[in-house]
C-alpha positions as CSV (number, residue, x, y, z in Angstrom):
1,M,15.6,-48.2,17.8
2,P,17.7,-50.0,15.3
3,T,18.3,-48.1,12.1
4,S,17.1,-51.1,10.1
5,L,13.7,-51.0,11.8
6,F,13.4,-47.3,11.2
7,H,14.0,-47.8,7.5
8,Q,11.8,-50.9,7.4
9,L,8.9,-48.8,8.6
10,G,9.6,-46.0,6.2
11,G,10.9,-43.5,8.8
12,F,9.0,-40.4,9.5
13,D,6.1,-39.7,7.3
14,T,6.9,-36.3,5.7
15,S,3.4,-35.8,4.4
16,F,2.3,-34.7,7.9
17,K,1.6,-31.0,8.2
18,G,4.6,-30.1,10.4
19,R,3.5,-31.9,13.5
20,L,3.2,-35.3,15.3
21,E,5.0,-37.4,12.7
22,D,7.0,-38.9,15.6
23,Y,3.7,-39.9,17.3
24,E,2.6,-41.7,14.1
25,L,5.9,-43.5,13.8
26,G,5.4,-44.6,17.4
27,V,2.0,-46.1,16.5
28,R,3.7,-48.0,13.6
29,L,6.4,-49.2,15.9
30,L,3.9,-50.5,18.5
31,K,1.9,-52.3,15.7
32,V,5.0,-54.3,14.7
33,G,5.6,-55.3,18.3
34,A,8.6,-53.0,19.0
35,R,9.4,-52.9,22.7
36,V,9.4,-49.6,24.4
37,R,11.5,-49.1,27.5
38,F,12.7,-46.3,29.7
39,E,16.4,-45.6,29.2
40,Q,17.9,-43.7,32.2
41,Q,20.9,-42.4,30.2
42,A,18.8,-41.1,27.3
43,L,19.0,-37.3,27.0
44,G,17.3,-34.9,24.7
45,H,17.2,-31.1,24.4
46,H,14.3,-29.2,23.1
47,Y,14.8,-25.4,22.8
48,E,11.5,-23.7,22.3
49,T,11.7,-20.1,21.0
50,N,8.2,-19.4,19.9
51,D,5.6,-16.9,21.0
52,L,1.9,-17.3,21.7
53,R,0.8,-16.9,18.1
54,L,3.2,-19.5,16.8
55,W,2.1,-21.8,19.7
56,A,-1.5,-21.4,18.6
57,H,-0.6,-22.2,15.0
58,R,1.1,-25.3,16.2
59,V,-1.9,-26.3,18.2
60,R,-4.0,-26.1,15.1
61,Q,-1.4,-28.2,13.3
62,D,-1.8,-30.8,16.1
63,G,-5.5,-31.0,15.2
64,I,-4.7,-31.5,11.5
65,A,-2.2,-34.2,12.4
66,D,-4.6,-36.0,14.7
67,I,-7.0,-36.3,11.7
68,Q,-4.1,-37.7,9.6
69,I,-3.3,-40.2,12.4
70,G,-6.9,-41.2,12.6
71,D,-7.2,-41.7,8.9
72,R,-4.1,-44.0,8.8
73,H,-4.9,-45.8,12.0
74,P,-8.8,-45.9,12.2
75,E,-8.7,-48.2,15.2
76,L,-7.4,-45.3,17.3
77,R,-9.9,-42.7,16.1
78,N,-12.5,-43.2,18.9
79,M,-10.0,-43.3,21.6
80,M,-8.2,-40.2,20.4
81,F,-11.2,-38.0,20.1
82,D,-12.9,-39.3,23.2
83,L,-9.9,-38.1,25.1
84,C,-10.3,-34.7,23.5
85,E,-14.0,-34.4,24.1
86,P,-14.7,-31.1,25.9
87,K,-16.4,-31.8,29.3
88,R,-17.6,-28.2,29.9
89,S,-20.4,-26.7,27.9
90,D,-18.5,-23.5,27.1
91,R,-15.7,-25.6,25.5
92,R,-18.3,-27.7,23.6
93,H,-19.7,-24.5,22.2
94,L,-16.2,-23.3,21.2
95,R,-15.6,-26.6,19.4
96,Q,-18.9,-26.2,17.5
97,L,-18.0,-22.6,16.7
98,A,-14.6,-23.8,15.3
99,F,-16.5,-26.2,13.0
100,D,-19.2,-23.7,12.0
101,L,-16.7,-21.0,11.2
102,S,-14.4,-23.3,9.2
103,E,-17.3,-23.9,6.9
104,R,-17.7,-20.1,6.4
105,G,-14.0,-19.7,5.6
106,I,-10.7,-18.8,7.2
107,K,-11.5,-15.1,7.7
108,Q,-14.5,-15.8,10.0
109,G,-12.3,-18.1,12.2
110,D,-9.4,-15.7,12.2
111,R,-11.7,-12.9,13.7
112,L,-12.5,-15.0,16.7
113,E,-8.9,-16.0,17.1
114,C,-7.8,-12.3,17.0
115,M,-10.4,-11.5,19.6
116,L,-9.1,-14.2,21.9
117,F,-5.5,-13.0,21.3
118,R,-6.5,-9.4,22.3
119,R,-8.1,-10.7,25.5
120,V,-5.0,-12.8,26.4
121,E,-2.7,-9.8,25.7
122,R,-4.9,-7.4,27.8
123,H,-5.1,-9.9,30.7
124,E,-1.3,-10.3,30.5
125,R,-0.7,-6.6,30.6
126,L,-3.1,-6.2,33.6
127,R,-1.5,-9.3,35.2
128,L,-4.8,-11.0,35.6
129,R,-3.3,-14.5,35.6
130,R,-6.4,-16.5,36.3
131,R,-8.3,-14.8,33.4
132,W,-5.1,-15.1,31.2
133,R,-4.9,-18.9,31.8
134,K,-8.6,-19.3,31.1
135,D,-8.3,-17.4,27.8
136,V,-5.1,-19.3,26.8
137,R,-7.0,-22.6,27.4
138,L,-9.9,-21.3,25.3
139,L,-7.4,-20.3,22.6
140,R,-5.9,-23.7,22.6
141,E,-9.2,-25.5,22.5
142,Y,-10.5,-23.3,19.7
143,N,-7.3,-23.7,17.6
144,Y,-7.1,-27.4,18.1
145,W,-10.7,-27.9,16.9
146,R,-10.0,-25.5,13.9
147,G,-7.3,-27.9,12.9
148,V,-9.6,-30.9,13.3
149,A,-12.3,-29.1,11.3
């Protein structure tokens, strides 16, 4: 994008809690009619050096950032959260638990997160990949909704 457009829109919003400020800038770009196109020669590198706990923290930050995006762009709110709506009952219960525990305080929510981490680590040690994947999905779901809550 031209530098002038970047500055005209105010650049990245640094008030975001560490995540998705680029998505929010993309929304503003689309709102002013900026054209988006695929550039074959564009190249980017992203070196990820985090572990599962840092990843889970970042997933929670995604939930927080989605609320910020929804606050700034209310017309997107229904679409954003309809896409995130859990289809399975166990995931709906996990989402409800994330909201309920957030009302009780951080320590209650952290206990469930620690339990999920222990299960993930145990399944990894035992090489139970199917159970490991399921628990990682649950950990992601739970942490995302903790951020939203």
